[in-house]
N, C-alpha and C positions, 0 to 999 in steps of 0.2 A: 346511374352508378351508386351503389350503396356507400354510405358514409362509414369511415373507420370509427372504431369504438370511442376513441378519445374526443372526436368531434360530435358524434351522435349523442354521447352521454355527458357533454360539457354542461356544467351547471348554468341554469337560467335565472336563478335568484341568489341573493347573498346567503340565504339559509341553506342552499344546496352546496355551497363551497365547503369542502371537507378539510378539517384539521386546521383552519385559520380563524378560529372564533375571535381571537384578540383583534383581528383586522375587521371582520364582518360586523362585529358588534359596534365598533367605533363608527364605521361608515353608516350603519343603520341609524344610530343616534344622530349623526350629523344630518342625514337625509330627513328624518322625522322632525327635526328642529329647524330645518332650513339653514344649516351652518356648513354648507358645502364649500370646500376650499377651491382656490383657482388653480392649484398645482399639487399633484401627488407623486410620490416616488415609491414604487413597489420594488422591493429587493428580495432576493431569495434564490434557492436552487431551481433548476429547470423542473418543469412539470408539477409545480406546487400551486398553480392557480392565479398567477399574476395578471396575465392578459385576460383571462376569463373574468376576473374581478373587475378589471378596467372596463370591459364591455358591459357588464351588469350595471356598473356605476353610470355609464353613458346612457343606458336604458332608463335607469331610475330618475336621472335629472331631466330627461326628455319625455317621460311617460305622460300621455295625454290624460289618462284616467287612472292614477295610482290606486292601489287597493284601499278600501274604505277603512281598514283598521289603523291607518296612520303609522304603519311600521316603516314606510319608506321604500318598500320593495316595489319593483316594476310589475305591471299587471300581465305582461307578456301576451296581451290580446289586442291592444290597440295597434293602429297602423305604424306608429313610430317604433314600438317595441319589436314588432315583426320585421320591420325594415332593418333595424340594427342587428337582430338575431341572424338574419339572412345575409348580412354584409352588403346591403345595397343602400344604406342611408348616406346621403351626400354630406351630412354635417358631422359624421363620425369618421375621422380620417386616421387610418393605421399606417404608421411609417416604420419601416425597418431601418434603424440607424446604421446597421452593418453595411447596407448598400447605399446609404445617403450620408456619407461621412463628411463631405466637404462643406466649406463655408457658403458656397453658392446655393447648396441645397437648403441650408438654414435661412439664407436671405429670401429665397423663394417662399419658404414657409411663413416668414415674418410678414411678407407682403400680403399673403392670402389671409392672414389672421385678421386683418382690419375689415375684411368684407363681412357683410351681414350673413346670417344663417339663411339657408334655402327654405327649410320648413320646420326645423326643430327650434326649441327654445335656446339650447346651448350648442355651440360648435365644440366638439371634443376631439383633441389630438392625442392618440395613443402612440407613443414613441417607444418601440421595443428595442432592447439592447442599446440603451442610450449611452452606455460607457464606450461604445465604438465611435462616437463622434470625435473628430479631431479637436485639439485645444482651441483652434480658431473658430470652429463651428460652435463649440460649447460657449465660448465667450460671446459670440454673436447672439446666442439665444438668451443670455442672461437678463437683459433689460425687459424684453417681452415676457419672459417667464416670471419676472417679479411683478410687473404691472400690466397684465394682458387686458384687452377690452373686456367689459363685463359679461359678454356673451361667450367667452372662450374658457375652456378648462383643459389643462394639460395633465396627462397621466403618463409618467415615465416609468419604464420597467427595465430592470437589469439583473443579471446574475452575478455581477462583480461590482459591488458598491464602492470598493476602495479605488476604482478607476474613474469614478464620477467626480467632477470638480467639486470641492467643498462649497464653492459659491453657488452651485446649482442645488446641492443638498440643502443648504440653508434657506432656499426660497420655496421649498416644498414641504408638505406634510409627509413624513418618512414612515413607511410601514415595512417591517421585516416579516417575510413569509418563511415559515419553518418547514423542514422536512416532515412529511406525514408520519405518524406513528404506524407501526405494523397493524394494529387493530383497526385504525381508520381506513387503511388501504384494503384490508381484508373485507371490511363491511361494504365498501364501495364495489369491490370486485364481486362480492356475493350478490349484490343487488343487480349488477349487470348480467351475471351468469343466469340468475333466475329469470330476468326479463328476456334474455336471448335463448332460453331453453337449453342452457349448457349444464350438464351434470358433472360436477368436479368434486373430488374428495376433499375433505377439510385439510388433509396434509398437503395435497397438491396446491390448494389455494394459498395456504400459509407459505409454501415455498416460493410461489410467484410473488407474493407480497414482500417477502424477505429479500428476494433477489433485486427488487426494484429500488431498495435502499432509500425509501422515503419520497420517491418521485411517482406520483399517481399516473402521469401520462405514460411513463415507461411500463408500469404495471398493466395498464389497459392495453397497450400495444402488445405486450407479451401474452396476455390472455387471448387476444384476437388471433395472434399468430398460432398459438397452440390449438385454438378452436378450428382455425382454417385447415390445419394439417391433420389433426386427429378426429375431428368431428365433435359430436355432442357429449360423448362420454370420455372424460379426461381423468387419468390416474397419475399418481406421483411419479411412477416410472417414466411415463411419457413426458412429464414436465422436466424431469432430470435429463432425459435425452435432448429435449429441445433447448435446454439451457447449457448443453455441452458438459454436463456433469457425468461424463462417461467413466471417470475415475472413481466414482462414488463407492462402488463395490470394492475396488482395489484399496481404497483408503481404509475401509472397514477391515479388509483382510490384513492390513499392516498394523492396525491398532493393537491387536492381541500380541504379536511378537514384541512390539515396543514395550508394552506393560509387563509381559511375562519374561522379558529379557532373553528371548529366543533369537539369537543373532543369525543363525543359519536360515531359519524360516523367514526372517525379515529381509535379509539380503536377497533371497530367492524371490520374494514378492516384489521387491523394487525392480529387479532385473527382468522379471516377467512383464511387469507393467511397461518398462522401457522398450522391450522387444515387441510388444503388441501395439506400440505407437501411442500409448496413453500420454496426454499432456501432463507432465510431471508438475508443472506450476499449479495447475488446477487441482491435481491430486494432493499437493502440499497444502493448499488452502483448505481442502476438505479434511485432511488429517488434523490440522489445527482446530477446525470447527468441531470435529468429534471430541478432541481432547478438551475443548472448552465445555462442551455439553457434559463431559465426564466430570470436570472440575465443579460445575454447578450442581450436579447430582451428589457428588461427594461432600459438598458444602451444605447440603440440605436445602438448596433453593428449589422450590417447586414452581416451575414456569412452563408455559407452552413452548413446544419445540416443533421444528419442521420435520423431525425424524418420525419414522413409522413406529407402531407399537412394538413390532419385532425388534427393531434397532434399539429402542429404549430398553427393552427387556435385556438384550445382550449387554448394553452399557451399564445397566444396574448391576448385573452379575460381575462385570469387570470392576466396577466402582467398589463393590464390597470386598474384593480381593486385592485392591491396590492401595498403598499408602498415599496420602495427599501429597507428600513431598515429591514422590516419584512422578505423579501427574504433572505437578508444577514444573519439574525439571524437564519433562518431555515437551511441554508446551514451549518453554524457553528455547530448547534446542531446535525444534522444527519451525517455530515462528521466526527464528534468526537465520533461516536459510536464505542465501543471496540468490534470488531467481535470475540474476543477470549473468552469473558465472557460466561460461561455456554452454550457453543455450539451455537445453534440457538435460544436461549432464547429470548422471546419477551420483557423482562423487559426493556432493554435499549431503544428499539423502543418506548415503551409506555412512558418512562420517557422523551425522547426527544420530543414526541408529546405533552405531558402535558406542558413542558416548552415552546414549540412553541405556544401553545394556550393561554398561560397566558401573558397578556400585562405587560411588565416589569415596566412601569410607574404606572399602577394600583396596581401591586403587592407591589411596594415600598410604595405607598400611604396607602394601606390597612395595611401594616405592621406597618407603623408609627402611624396610627390611633389606632390600637390595643394596641401598646405600651403606647400611651398617656392615653388611658382609664384604662389600668392596673395600671399606675402610679397614676392616680387620685383616683382609688379605694383604693390604698394602703395608701394614705395620710389621716391622721386623720382630723376630722372637726375642723374648726378654733376656736369654742367655748370650745374645750377640755382644761381643766385647766393644763394638763401636757404638757410638751414640746413635739413637734411633733417628731416622730421617723424617723430618716433618713435611707433610704434604698439604698444600692449600686445597680448599674444597673445589677450586677451579684452577685449571692449568694456567701458568703464567710464562712470560718470557725468561725470567730469571728467578732464582731462589729468594732474592731480596725484594722483588717488586711486590707491591700491595695492590689489591683491587681498587680501581678508581671509583669515586662516588658515582651514583647514577647520573647519566647525562641525558641530553635531549634525544639521543638515539634510542634509549631504552623505553619500552612501553611504560606509561606512567602508573598503570593500575597495580602491578605486582612485580617484585624483584625476581629475576630468573636465577635458578640454581641448577647447574648441570654437574652431575657426578663425573669426576675425572677418571676415565678408564685407561687412558694412555697419557703419560707425561713426558715421555722421551722423544727426542728428535726435534726437527725444525717446527716452527709454528704451523706451517702447512701440513706437515705429517701429523702433528697433534690434532689439527682440525679434521683431517681426513679420517683418522682412527676413531674419533669421537662423533663423527657426523650423524650416525644412526641414533646415538643417544641424545644428541642435541635436538633433533626433529621429533623425537618421541617424548622426551621428558620436558614438557613445556607447561607453564602455569595454566590453570583453568580459565583465567581471564582472556587468554588469546588462543585457547585450544581449538575453538570453532572458527577462527578467522580463515579467510581465503588464503592468506600467505602461508600459514602452517599446513593447510591441506595440500597446497602445491608442493611445498618442500617435502612432504611425506610421500607423495605418489607420482611426481612428475620427473623423477630421475635427475634432480638437481645435484650438482657436485661442485665443490671448491676446486679451482685449478691453479690459483696463484695468490700470493699476498704481496702487494706493492705498498711498502711503508705501512700506513694504517688503513689501507683499502683492500678488502677481500673480493677477489674476482670469482663470481659464480657462473657456471656454465649451464645452459638450458638446451634441451633437445628440441623444444618447440617455441617459436617466437611468441605465441599467445601467452605462454607462461612467463616468459621474460618480461613482456609488456605489463602483465598483471603485477608482478613483483616490483617493477620499476615505479608503480604508482606510489605517491608520497606516503600514505598510511602503511601500506604493506612493506615498503622499503624501510620504514622506521621500525616495524616489528622485527624484521629479519636482522637489521643492524643491531637492535637491542639484544637479540639472542646471542649473536656472535660476540658482542662487546662484553656481555656478562661471562661468556665462556673464557675469554682471554683476560678479563679483569681490567680492561682499559678500553677507551672509546675506539670504535672502528666504524668505517663506512663500508658500503658494499657497491660493487659494480656488476651489472648483469650483461652477459654476452650470450649470443645465440650460436650454438654449434650443432648443426643438424646431424652430423655423423662424426665418427672418430677419424681424426686426421693425424697420421703418424708423423708427417713432416712438421706439423705445428708442435707436437710434443718434443721432437728432437731439437727444434729451434729453441724451445723453452729451456731445455737442459743446458744449452749454450749461453743462456742469459737473456734471450729475447723475451719481450713482454707483449701480451695480446692487447691491442688498442681498441679494436672494434671488429665486428663481424657483420657483413652485409647479407641480407636475405637473398637467396637465389630463386 
């Protein structure tokens, strides 16, 4: 059976380990000077070469005829090197700590440590995922790890350093393995592709390396999967398909309406993607990636990109016609989309698009003009014999009350100001008459929050006011539960508190359909306590 790429092309010398020069150079110096430690701790993300480096180190210390240059590298030709490379050396023991977590497993290891080697100079224990050992097992290992027999070397590997006992870390030489740079990953993939006879375009290779996010093993597995499915000739379109980037074209289709403020075209593109079953989360990530590329182009940063020449030409055209501030605003809007809200709902995409298409300067000017007109309409004519009636900027319970200072209910980032459209009637009547204005005229700081999006589009309405608690009715339980979350509840309570000029709390109830009996009971003084889902 043929070996998979990451095993077939695993490095056999320290010089072949990619992207970890700070580790390999130190180990080579120690080997050439005979300063090998009794215990090493290799830490870092998956697929960065920790276990491979441990095996190479095991070969180097046990090599029968090391290279004549005195570099400390193993020869990979003697019987010991071959036995270790093929995994049949009795004195190199690899242990998976994830499946040997108990103290009994460590006691068994400690007992075997004292035995002499079978054929090698050193007995090397490579313990992978050492952070998975229980506290008892870790403590049992401490004394042996600090003072092992002279023929024993421990190599511990972990992806989560913070979970390893500090007492273990202090007994080892500690090496941090870093994520590989994209260039290092590309170079290694190119060597593999050339050796395997794979013809892959530079753009496709770059996209594979970028998707691996610094993990070489992930990149090698991805390359093999693409090669197995598509054969020797690989294009960027095939890589995009294999990586599930089916929304790539849709993302490019949406970029232009976002930047050209074409709301109709943008909404159509979002809903077409949703109807065609495109993963909106993936499409959102690609939109942000394109906007980032656009930002870099606009800033004059010349860098390699995974985009094709055609895509780069299109982005350069958009970059020349779009102000930098507009690009930054679009990135903030789409990067802030909450992917957990209502699954693949288009709502937040649509709201982000609407905000991106509205010029903030024009929006503020329009709002100020509307407020001025409303104030002028509310002011009595000058020839009226009676004294003019003074109106507060927000409706209150009485003419003498004053707005209370901001409380914990109000969002801390910005004070909310709602124009008073109706001041007459009971507090509930005032709230009902102004409800549309309240949910539309909100500060920019909370405009994109999930709470405001639900208030705007989910058919929420106030049904009663009990002392300082406002009862809100929801048609769907999922919206009620979302608003009931602490942060969203705080935002909504802040909006309503600013409207009334005094602190208020909110209570969320679920009313799936209109119930005339409940309404009649409320008119007689009854209060809604709770509603159960049926």
